[in-house]
C-alpha positions as CSV (number, residue, x, y, z in Angstrom):
1,M,0.0,0.0,0.0
2,G,1.4,3.5,-1.0
3,K,4.7,2.1,-2.1
4,K,6.8,3.9,-4.7
5,F,7.9,2.1,-7.8
6,L,11.5,2.2,-8.9
7,S,11.3,4.0,-12.2
8,K,14.9,4.0,-13.3
9,V,16.7,0.9,-14.5
10,S,20.3,1.2,-13.6
11,A,23.5,-0.8,-14.2
12,A,22.5,-2.8,-11.1
13,A,19.5,-4.1,-13.0
14,L,21.7,-5.4,-15.8
15,L,24.0,-7.1,-13.3
16,A,20.9,-8.7,-11.7
17,I,19.9,-10.2,-15.0
18,L,23.4,-11.5,-15.6
19,L,23.6,-12.9,-12.1
20,L,20.3,-14.6,-12.4
21,A,21.3,-16.1,-15.7
22,S,24.6,-17.4,-14.3
23,C,22.7,-19.0,-11.4
24,S,20.0,-20.6,-13.5
25,G,21.9,-23.8,-13.6
26,D,21.5,-24.3,-9.9
27,R,18.2,-22.7,-9.0
28,S,18.3,-24.2,-5.5
29,K,20.9,-21.6,-4.5
30,V,18.8,-18.7,-5.7
31,L,16.0,-17.0,-3.8
32,K,13.7,-14.9,-6.0
33,I,11.7,-12.3,-4.0
34,Y,9.0,-10.1,-5.6
35,N,8.0,-7.2,-3.3
36,W,6.7,-3.6,-3.3
37,A,9.4,-0.9,-3.7
38,D,10.7,0.8,-0.6
39,Y,9.1,-1.9,1.5
40,I,12.0,-3.4,3.4
41,D,15.3,-2.5,5.2
42,E,17.6,-3.2,2.3
43,E,20.4,-4.4,4.5
44,L,18.4,-7.3,5.6
45,L,18.6,-8.9,2.2
46,E,22.4,-9.1,2.5
47,E,22.2,-10.3,6.1
48,F,19.7,-13.0,5.3
49,R,22.4,-14.8,3.1
50,D,24.7,-15.0,6.1
51,W,21.9,-16.0,8.5
52,Y,20.7,-18.7,6.1
53,R,24.2,-20.1,5.9
54,E,24.5,-20.2,9.7
55,Q,21.1,-22.0,10.0
56,T,21.4,-24.5,7.2
57,G,25.0,-24.6,6.1
58,E,23.8,-23.8,2.6
59,E,24.5,-20.8,0.3
60,V,21.8,-18.7,-1.3
61,T,21.8,-15.7,-3.6
62,V,18.9,-13.2,-3.3
63,V,17.4,-11.8,-6.5
64,Y,15.1,-9.0,-5.5
65,Q,12.5,-7.6,-7.9
66,L,9.9,-4.9,-7.5
67,F,6.3,-4.3,-8.4
68,D,3.8,-1.5,-7.8
69,I,0.5,-3.1,-8.7
70,N,-0.8,-6.3,-7.2
71,E,-2.3,-7.3,-10.5
72,V,1.1,-7.1,-12.2
73,M,2.6,-9.6,-9.8
74,L,-0.5,-11.8,-10.0
75,S,-0.4,-11.8,-13.8
76,K,3.2,-12.9,-13.9
77,I,2.5,-15.9,-11.7
78,E,-1.0,-16.8,-13.0
79,R,-0.3,-16.5,-16.7
80,G,3.4,-16.7,-17.1
81,H,4.0,-19.3,-14.3
82,E,6.9,-17.0,-13.1
83,D,8.9,-18.9,-10.5
84,F,9.1,-16.4,-7.8
85,D,9.9,-18.0,-4.4
86,I,8.3,-15.3,-2.3
87,V,5.9,-12.5,-3.1
88,C,4.1,-9.9,-0.9
89,P,0.5,-9.4,-2.1
90,S,-2.3,-7.5,-0.4
91,D,-5.1,-9.2,1.5
92,Y,-7.6,-9.4,-1.4
93,I,-4.9,-10.8,-3.7
94,I,-4.0,-13.4,-1.2
95,E,-7.6,-14.4,-1.2
96,R,-7.7,-14.5,-5.0
97,M,-4.5,-16.6,-5.1
98,L,-5.8,-19.1,-2.6
99,R,-9.0,-19.5,-4.6
100,A,-7.0,-20.1,-7.7
101,D,-4.7,-22.7,-6.1
102,L,-1.6,-20.5,-6.7
103,L,-0.1,-20.8,-3.2
104,L,1.9,-23.5,-1.4
105,P,1.5,-24.1,2.4
106,I,4.3,-22.6,4.5
107,D,6.0,-25.4,6.4
108,R,6.9,-24.3,10.0
109,D,9.6,-26.9,10.5
110,F,12.9,-25.1,10.9
111,G,14.9,-27.8,12.7
112,D,17.0,-26.2,15.4
113,T,16.1,-22.6,14.3
114,P,13.3,-21.0,16.3
115,N,9.9,-20.7,14.7
116,Y,9.5,-16.9,14.8
117,I,6.4,-17.0,12.6
118,D,4.0,-18.6,15.0
119,G,5.5,-17.0,18.1
120,A,5.7,-13.4,16.9
121,I,2.7,-12.6,14.6
122,S,-0.1,-10.8,16.4
123,P,-3.3,-12.8,17.1
124,F,-5.2,-9.8,15.6
125,I,-3.4,-10.4,12.3
126,K,-4.0,-14.2,12.4
127,N,-7.7,-13.6,13.2
128,M,-8.0,-11.3,10.1
129,F,-6.3,-13.9,8.0
130,D,-8.8,-16.5,9.2
131,K,-11.5,-14.3,7.6
132,I,-9.9,-14.6,4.1
133,D,-12.2,-16.7,2.0
134,G,-9.8,-19.4,0.7
135,R,-12.6,-21.8,-0.4
136,G,-11.7,-24.3,2.3
137,K,-8.1,-23.2,2.8
138,N,-7.0,-21.3,5.9
139,A,-5.0,-18.3,4.9
140,N,-2.8,-18.7,8.0
141,D,-1.4,-21.9,6.5
142,Y,-0.5,-20.1,3.3
143,A,0.4,-16.6,4.2
144,V,2.3,-14.7,7.0
145,G,1.4,-11.1,7.8
146,Y,4.0,-8.5,7.0
147,M,2.6,-5.0,7.3
148,W,-0.8,-3.6,8.0
149,G,-2.7,-0.4,8.4
150,T,-6.0,1.6,8.1
151,T,-7.5,4.1,5.7
152,G,-8.5,7.5,7.0
153,Y,-8.0,11.2,6.6
154,L,-4.6,13.0,6.8
155,Y,-5.4,16.6,7.5
156,N,-3.7,19.9,8.1
157,T,-4.5,21.1,11.6
158,K,-3.8,24.7,10.6
159,Y,-6.8,24.8,8.4
160,V,-9.0,21.8,9.5
161,Q,-10.4,21.1,12.9
162,K,-10.5,17.4,13.9
163,E,-14.3,17.6,14.4
164,E,-14.6,18.5,10.7
165,V,-13.0,15.2,9.6
166,L,-14.7,12.8,12.0
167,S,-17.1,11.7,9.2
168,W,-16.4,10.6,5.7
169,N,-18.9,13.3,4.7
170,A,-16.0,15.8,5.1
171,L,-15.6,15.2,1.3
172,A,-18.8,17.2,0.8
173,N,-17.7,20.2,3.0
174,P,-17.7,23.3,0.6
175,R,-15.0,24.8,2.8
176,F,-12.6,22.2,1.5
177,A,-13.3,22.8,-2.2
178,G,-10.2,22.3,-4.2
179,K,-8.2,21.3,-1.1
180,I,-8.9,17.5,-1.1
181,F,-6.7,14.7,-2.4
182,V,-8.3,11.2,-2.7
183,K,-6.2,8.0,-3.0
184,D,-6.4,6.6,-6.5
185,A,-7.3,3.1,-5.2
186,F,-10.9,2.1,-5.8
187,R,-11.1,-0.6,-3.1
188,D,-9.8,1.6,-0.4
189,V,-12.2,4.4,-1.3
190,Y,-15.3,2.2,-2.0
191,S,-15.2,0.3,1.2
192,P,-15.1,3.2,3.7
193,L,-17.7,5.1,1.7
194,L,-20.0,2.2,1.6
195,I,-19.7,1.9,5.4
196,Y,-20.6,5.6,5.6
197,L,-23.5,5.4,3.2
198,K,-24.9,2.3,4.9
199,Q,-24.8,3.6,8.5
200,K,-28.5,3.4,8.9
201,E,-28.5,-0.3,8.0
202,L,-25.5,-1.0,10.2
203,Q,-27.1,0.7,13.2
204,E,-30.4,-1.2,12.6
205,G,-28.6,-4.5,12.4
206,S,-29.9,-5.3,8.9
207,V,-26.4,-5.7,7.6
208,T,-23.1,-6.3,9.3
209,L,-19.7,-4.7,8.7
210,E,-18.3,-8.0,7.4
211,E,-21.2,-8.3,4.9
212,L,-20.6,-4.8,3.6
213,M,-17.0,-5.8,2.9
214,L,-18.3,-8.5,0.6
215,D,-20.9,-6.2,-1.1
216,S,-20.1,-5.3,-4.7
217,S,-23.7,-5.3,-5.9
218,D,-24.9,-3.0,-8.6
219,E,-27.0,-1.1,-6.0
220,S,-24.0,-0.5,-3.7
221,I,-21.7,0.4,-6.6
222,A,-24.2,3.0,-7.8
223,L,-24.6,4.3,-4.3
224,V,-20.9,5.0,-3.9
225,E,-20.6,6.3,-7.5
226,N,-23.4,8.8,-7.0
227,Y,-21.9,10.1,-3.8
228,L,-18.4,10.4,-5.3
229,K,-19.8,12.3,-8.3
230,S,-21.7,14.7,-5.9
231,V,-18.4,15.6,-4.1
232,K,-16.1,15.5,-7.2
233,G,-16.0,19.3,-7.4
234,N,-14.2,19.5,-4.1
235,I,-11.5,17.0,-5.1
236,S,-8.4,18.5,-6.6
237,G,-6.5,15.3,-7.3
238,W,-6.7,11.5,-7.4
239,E,-3.3,10.6,-6.2
240,A,-1.4,7.3,-6.4
241,D,1.6,8.6,-4.5
242,F,1.9,12.4,-4.7
243,G,-0.5,13.1,-1.8
244,K,2.2,12.8,0.9
245,E,4.4,15.4,-0.7
246,G,1.4,17.5,-1.7
247,M,0.1,17.6,1.9
248,T,3.6,18.5,3.2
249,Q,3.7,21.4,0.7
250,E,0.1,22.5,1.8
251,K,-1.2,22.0,-1.7
252,A,-4.2,20.3,-0.1
253,W,-5.7,20.4,3.4
254,L,-7.2,16.9,3.4
255,N,-6.1,13.6,2.0
256,F,-8.2,10.4,1.9
257,T,-5.3,8.0,2.3
258,W,-3.5,5.1,4.0
259,S,-2.1,5.3,7.6
260,G,1.4,4.4,6.2
261,D,1.4,7.4,3.9
262,A,0.1,9.5,6.7
263,S,3.0,8.5,8.9
264,W,5.5,9.5,6.3
265,A,3.8,12.8,5.6
266,I,3.4,13.8,9.3
267,E,7.1,13.2,10.0
268,E,8.3,15.0,6.9
269,A,5.9,17.9,7.3
270,A,6.9,18.5,10.9
271,E,10.5,19.2,9.7
272,V,9.2,22.2,7.7
273,G,6.7,23.4,10.3
274,V,3.5,22.0,8.6
275,P,1.2,20.4,11.2
276,L,-0.5,17.3,10.0
277,D,-2.5,14.6,11.8
278,Y,-4.5,11.5,10.9
279,V,-7.9,10.2,11.9
280,I,-10.2,7.3,11.2
281,P,-13.8,8.7,10.7
282,K,-16.4,7.7,13.3
283,E,-18.4,5.6,10.8
284,G,-15.5,3.1,10.4
285,S,-13.1,2.1,7.7
286,N,-11.1,-0.8,6.2
287,V,-8.1,-2.5,7.7
288,W,-5.6,-3.6,5.0
289,F,-2.8,-6.2,5.2
290,D,0.2,-7.3,3.1
291,G,1.6,-10.8,3.6
292,W,4.4,-13.1,2.5
293,V,3.3,-16.1,0.4
294,I,5.1,-18.9,-1.5
295,P,3.7,-19.1,-5.0
296,K,2.8,-22.5,-6.6
297,Y,5.6,-22.3,-9.1
298,A,8.4,-21.5,-6.6
299,K,11.7,-23.3,-7.1
300,N,13.4,-22.7,-3.7
301,V,10.7,-23.4,-1.1
302,K,13.2,-24.1,1.6
303,A,15.0,-20.7,1.4
304,A,11.6,-19.0,1.0
305,K,10.2,-20.3,4.3
306,Y,13.5,-19.5,6.1
307,F,13.3,-15.9,4.7
308,I,9.8,-15.5,6.0
309,N,10.9,-16.8,9.4
310,F,13.9,-14.4,9.3
311,M,11.6,-11.4,8.6
312,C,9.5,-12.3,11.6
313,K,12.4,-12.0,14.0
314,P,11.4,-9.0,16.3
315,E,14.6,-7.1,15.7
316,N,14.1,-7.3,11.9
317,A,10.4,-6.3,12.3
318,I,11.5,-3.2,14.2
319,R,14.2,-2.3,11.6
320,N,11.6,-2.5,8.9
321,M,9.1,-0.3,10.7
322,D,11.8,2.2,11.4
323,E,12.9,2.3,7.8
324,I,9.7,2.2,5.8
325,G,7.1,3.7,8.2
326,Y,4.5,1.0,8.0
327,V,3.4,-1.2,11.0
328,S,4.6,-4.7,11.3
329,A,2.3,-7.7,12.0
330,V,4.8,-8.8,14.6
331,A,3.6,-8.2,18.2
332,S,6.4,-9.5,20.3
333,P,7.4,-8.0,23.7
334,E,10.4,-6.4,22.0
335,V,8.2,-4.6,19.5
336,F,5.8,-3.5,22.2
337,E,8.6,-2.1,24.4
338,Y,10.2,-0.4,21.4
339,M,7.0,1.3,20.3
340,E,5.8,2.5,23.6
341,D,6.6,6.2,24.4
342,E,4.9,7.7,27.5
343,E,6.4,11.2,26.7
344,A,5.0,11.5,23.2
345,F,1.6,9.8,23.3
346,E,-1.6,9.5,25.3
347,P,-2.7,6.1,26.4
348,L,-4.9,4.0,24.1
349,D,-6.3,0.5,24.0
350,A,-4.0,-1.7,21.8
351,S,-5.0,-4.9,23.6
352,Y,-6.5,-6.3,20.4
353,F,-2.9,-6.3,19.0
354,F,-0.5,-6.9,21.9
355,G,-2.7,-8.6,24.4
356,E,-4.5,-7.5,27.6
357,E,-1.4,-5.9,29.1
358,A,-1.7,-3.2,26.3
359,S,-5.2,-2.0,27.3
360,A,-3.9,1.4,28.3
361,V,-0.5,2.1,26.7
362,C,1.2,5.1,25.1
363,L,1.5,4.3,21.4
364,N,1.4,6.3,18.2
365,P,-2.3,6.3,17.3
366,V,-1.4,6.5,13.6
367,F,0.4,3.2,13.9
368,Y,-2.0,1.5,16.4
369,A,-5.5,2.8,16.4
370,D,-7.5,2.6,19.6
371,R,-9.7,-0.6,20.0
372,S,-12.8,1.6,19.6
373,D,-11.7,2.6,16.1
374,I,-10.5,-0.9,15.1
375,E,-13.8,-2.4,16.1
376,K,-15.5,-0.3,13.4
377,C,-13.0,-1.4,10.7
378,A,-13.0,-4.5,8.6
379,M,-10.9,-6.3,6.0
380,M,-11.6,-5.8,2.3
381,H,-12.2,-8.9,0.1
382,D,-11.6,-9.8,-3.5
383,S,-14.5,-8.7,-5.6
384,G,-13.9,-11.6,-8.1
385,E,-16.1,-11.4,-11.2
386,R,-17.4,-8.0,-10.0
387,T,-14.0,-6.3,-10.3
388,E,-14.7,-5.1,-13.8
389,Q,-17.8,-3.4,-12.7
390,M,-15.9,-1.7,-9.8
391,L,-13.2,-0.5,-12.1
392,A,-15.7,0.8,-14.6
393,M,-17.4,2.8,-11.8
394,W,-14.1,4.2,-10.7
395,S,-13.3,5.2,-14.3
396,R,-16.6,7.0,-14.6
397,V,-16.1,8.9,-11.4
398,K,-12.7,10.2,-12.4
399,G,-14.0,11.0,-15.9
400,D,-11.7,8.7,-17.8
401,N,-12.6,7.8,-21.3
402,A,-11.1,4.3,-21.2
403,S,-12.3,1.6,-19.0
404,G,-10.6,0.7,-15.8
405,I,-9.7,-2.7,-17.2
406,T,-7.9,-0.9,-20.0
407,Y,-5.7,0.8,-17.5
408,V,-4.9,-2.3,-15.6
409,I,-3.9,-4.0,-18.9
410,I,-1.7,-1.1,-19.8
411,A,-0.1,-1.0,-16.4
412,V,0.6,-4.7,-16.5
413,V,2.3,-4.5,-19.8
414,V,4.3,-1.3,-19.1
415,V,5.3,-2.1,-15.5
416,G,6.0,-5.7,-16.4
417,L,8.5,-4.6,-19.0
418,I,10.3,-2.5,-16.5
419,A,10.1,-5.0,-13.7
420,S,11.7,-7.7,-15.7
421,A,15.0,-5.9,-15.4
422,I,15.0,-5.1,-11.7
423,V,17.5,-5.7,-9.0
424,V,19.5,-8.3,-7.1
425,R,20.0,-5.8,-4.3
426,V,18.0,-2.7,-3.9
427,R,19.6,0.7,-4.3
428,K,21.6,2.0,-1.4
429,S,21.2,5.7,-2.1
430,R,17.5,6.1,-1.1
431,K,16.8,8.5,1.7
432,S,16.4,6.7,5.0
433,R,12.9,7.2,6.5
434,K,12.6,7.6,10.2
435,Y,9.1,7.8,11.5
436,G,6.9,8.5,14.4
437,R,8.7,9.3,17.6
438,Q,12.4,9.0,17.1
439,L,12.5,5.3,17.5
440,S,16.2,5.2,17.4
441,R,16.4,6.6,20.9
442,K,15.3,3.3,22.3
443,K,17.1,-0.1,22.3
444,V,15.6,-3.4,21.8
445,R,16.3,-6.4,24.0
446,G,18.2,-9.1,22.1
447,I,19.7,-6.9,19.4
């Protein structure tokens, strides 16, 4: 979610291709990872090779490639039988891959190596994965949570009062005309707005939150479409990634966006004196997840499962959060201690994530929403055969002439051509992102 795509193919890309070709004769010593850009502490890729050698006595070379659209990744595996060993899809794509029998179960037998997967992942994340409709398959057997977050409003407190953005109907406020960005992600916009527009039914009990997350009926699509068209005059941009910078530069006052993007923007804006905050509207919203999976056509399943286990080590989870600004699915005592900050934050109830001992703890509310907010959020699902209708609605709302499916196809082709040349090791020159509450001030036990 909200990850930037690497748009320049450098000499490192050519080296990656050459290295992969040279290793093709012994694929068991190559680990191919397909992930979002800017979504890992890059040094961990190098460190995994040494750790894997220590644990197994075997050598492995990591080939790391990037994607920026879930459907691009899925198309490569589904149609091209691409032999990636690990990919990191979002929740609804995990659901789609399970239904299509495109995933292998993740074996938890690591010999003498500790099983960090089952011991570190939050029960909250596991419970959400239980809700993925795998047509008889439990997603927790096939996927391991990586990062998660919510959808809400990032807003400029200089111009906007919190009370004004406690409802999704803030989009209709004429005072914000021309000052609103909306994330160009139809699922993440559709789901919260359907929750808002169906408040009466929710309160009456004639529909549940979980049922709404599965609702892609013509009636509901039309309801959301009509609302979006009614507020379209207030929206200055449909942003895929420029919203963070735009809010920092005060080009807009309000951004319908992901909590991870909000974290980045709040930290960056503070450095230039721009006050930003984030809120989940009172009606409720969606909770999203990305997770590690092993595709059906993987060639190095052993190294894949060890890599997933390696990424669940608490110290690695912390490094990832510190680097990329998103929130890890790991809920170990080390993570809890690292994230707590009594000087910076007011107490909130994060017991849903860390356990009962976290019922009143000082955590960043952008990272860990209070239980009262989380209880009004739900996980999105794959819309299956209704996806084309959803995309068509989104296209009509934005005023595009081509259909949504057209853009997906174009994106798959263009991005696929670029992605085919990407990296053994990610670039080292990227600006390091430090989020939240100066996490580097605190030490983690065991590091």
